[in-house]
N, C-alpha and C positions, 0 to 999 in steps of 0.2 A: 776117618777113624770114628769108632762108636764111642759114646759116653763111657768112661770106665765105671766099673762096678767096684767102688773102693772096698778093700779088705780091711776090717777092724777087727783084729785077732791078738788080743793081749796075751801075754805070756801066761797069765793065770787065767782061771775060769771067771773070775769077777769082770763083767762086762762094761768097762769104764776106761776112758783114756781123757787126758787133758793136755792141750798144746797151749802153754802159757806164754803170752806176749811175744809171739813170735813176728819177726819183721820179714814181710814177703814182697818180693817184686814179681813181674811177670815170669822170671824163669824159675821161681818157687811154687808157683800155683799150679794145681792139677787142672786139666781140661775139664771140660763138662763131665760130671761124674754123679753117681748115685751110691747110696749105702743103707743097709738095713737099720742102723742106729739112729736114734734122734741125736740132733746137734744144736747147740746154742753158740753162736758167734758173737763176741763183744768187740767192738772197734775201739782201739785206745788212741790211736794217732793215724795221720794220712788221711786218704781219699782214694776213691775208686768206684767201680760199678759192680753191682751184684745182680747175676740173672739167675732166677729160681722161677721153675714151673713154666709160667707164660709172662713173667714180669721182670724188667729191669729197674734196679733201685740204685740211687746215688748213696755212696757210703762216706760217712764222717765221723769224726771223734764222738763217742756217746751213743752210737747207734747199736741196736741189738738185732740180730737176725735169728729167727727160729725156723730150723728146718726138720720138718717130719720125717719120718722113713721113707725111703723109696720115691725121692723127689729130685729131679734134675736139677743141679745147681751149679754155678761156677762164679769165681771171684775174678774180676778183672782190676788189678791195682793201677793207678796212675803211675806214669813213668817218673814223674818228678816228686810225687809225694807218696813213698812206700808205705803200705799199710802195715800197722802193728796191731795185732788182734790176739785173742784168746779163744780157743775153740774147745768146747767140751762135747765128747761123744759118750753115749751110753745106750744100753738096750732098754727097751721099753718094759722088759722083764723086771727091772728094778723098780719100776712105777707099779706094775700089776700087783706084785706081792710085798708091798711095803706094810710096816707096822705103824706108820706115822700117819694116823687119820684117814681121811677119805682119799683113796688112791686116784678117784677120778679128777680131784682138784689138780693135781699135778699134771695130769695129761691134758686137762682142758685147755690150757695155752696153746698146745700144739694142734689140738682139734680145731680151736677157733681160727688159728693161722690157716690151716688147710681148708676149712669151710669156706671162709671168707677170701681165700687166696690174698691175704695180706699178712707177709712174712716179716716186715721190717718196723721196729719201734724205736723211738727216740725218747729217753729217760730225761727227767728233770735232773739238774746238776747233782742234788743231794741223794737221790735215789740212785744215780750212777755210782757216786762216791761209795754209798753203802755196798752196792754190788762189787765194786772192785775189792773192797775189803774181804767180803766173803770168798772172791777168787783167789786172793793171796793165802787164805787159810786152807782152801781146798788144794792149792798147789803144794803147800807145805806138807799136807797130810798124805798126798800122792807121792811125796819124795821120800816119806819116813817108812821104815820097815817094822812098825809096831804090830804086835799081834791082833790088835784090834783096828788096824787100818781100814779094812772093808766097811766096819761099822761106822767109822768116822767120815770116811768118804760118802757113804749113803746118807748120814746126817746132814752133811753140808751141801751135797747135791739138792736135797729136798728143801733145804733153807733158801738156796739160791732160785729153785724153781717156785717156791711159795713167794718169793720177792718179785719174780717175774710176773706171776699171776695176779698179785696185788696191784701191780703198776703198770701192767700191759693190757689187761683185760678191760679195765674201765674206758680205754681208747681204742679197743678193737673194732669197734663199729664204725670208727671215722678211717676211711681209706687212707693209707699213706701214700704221699705223693710219688708218683713214677718218675723214673728218670727219662729225659728227653734223648737218651743214648740211642743212637739209630734212628732210621725213618719210621714214620708212623705205620706203613704198611707192614713192617716186620712184625710189630705188636698185633697187628689185625689178623696177620697169619698164624701167629703163635696161639691166639684165642681160638681161631676157627678150628685148628689142628686138634686142640683139646676138647673142644665141643663135638667133633665129628670123627672121632676115632674109629667108628664102626663102619664108615663109608670108605669107598676106593679114594685114597690121596695120593698124589704124586707131584712131581715138580711141575709138570706142564699144567695140571689142574689148579695147582695153588698159585703159580705166577699170573695165570690168566685172570683169577679171582681178585688179584690186588693190582692188577695192570700194570705188571712189569714184564720184562722179557725172562725167559727162563733162565739165561745165561747170568743176567744181573741178579735176579733172585738167588740163584745158587751161591754166587760169589759173596754177595752181602751177608745172606743167612749164614754161611760157613764162617765168615770173618767175625760176625758179631755173637753168634750163638755157640760157636766151637766145634760143631760137626756138621756134616752136610744133612740136607732135609731128609733123605730117605732113612739113614740111621737114626735121626730124631725122632721120626713117626713110629718105627719100629720099637725103639726103647720106650716110648710113650705108652704104646699098646702092651708092651710086656710088664711095665710097672702098673698099668690098669687091670691086667690080668692077675697079678700078684695079689692086688687089693681084693679083687673080687673072690679069688680062690681063698682068701683067709676070712672074709667076712660073710660070705654067702654060701649056702650049701646047693649051689646049682651044678648041674652036670658039667664037667670040663669041656664038652664040645659045645654047650650053650655059651660058656663063657669066652670060648675061643672067637665065636661068631660075634658077640658083643664087642669085642675088640679089635674086630676087622680082620681077623683071619678066615678064610673061606674054605681052606682045606687043613683038616687035622694033621697030617704028617708035617706040613709046613710049621703049624703051631708048635708041635712038639719039638721039632728042631731048633726052632728060632728061641724058644723057651729055655731049652737046655744049654744052648749056646751062650744065653745071657745070664743064667743063674747055676749053671753046673748040675741043675736037676730037672727031672720031669714035673710037669704041673702037680701030679698026684704026690710025688716026693716032697714038693715044696709045701703043699697043703698039709700034709702029714707032719713034717719037721717043724713047720710054724706053730702048729698046734701044741707040739711039744715044748717049744721055746716058751709058751707062756706058763710052763710049769716050772720055770726056773726056780 
């Protein structure tokens, strides 16, 4: 099964959702998935493992996970200690056109997380307590039908992001300890895939590189990552193509080649299958979204 492209389509045009203190076990969690919006996850109770991009993290009370747009991720709760967490989803458009100071400041924590590939942070107890107070207010505002609700949500969202920037960025340069979840060769394979999407990659090549049998590689990869290796590579290539289409004015054929697609018809079919748009439509629509 391919990683899910999670749909976040609120009933109104305001691109924001909050899932407050939800208790989740394995049966409640989505498999590996991606979405266009930014996401902040706050762990309140329980434990588990979080997979994002190419890294596994152990989850505990007080942990914060920052998820930039178009990043593959998956939560794996412990069977005996169900996770209770809050997730905030919002479009980057809310940050691009804010009237609250320097908009780059609110973006920066996500940019740093993606650049350093360091997505997990642990707060000091006082900072975590303050954050939970902000979350409570945000949740109450989301439930109220006031005419100024969107303004209030925007204000408290920016307060939370400012809080995260203040207390996460000073430690962003210190790599968070990764989980020992799964064998070391899985992590080696994930890093190699991420750094070599432009070359031919398949199960035989990767299993030989990490010195395990193809059958064992396939079984363990699917069990830990959530999808088979072929689908994982395809989705990573599509996510890279989306990033390049949005941020660089290269020809679509050049971007396709940079992402490991050797034939344009295959690239177009695969891109549309995973995004419901052609590459040119995605580039055009994404530019429109920045004008929210």
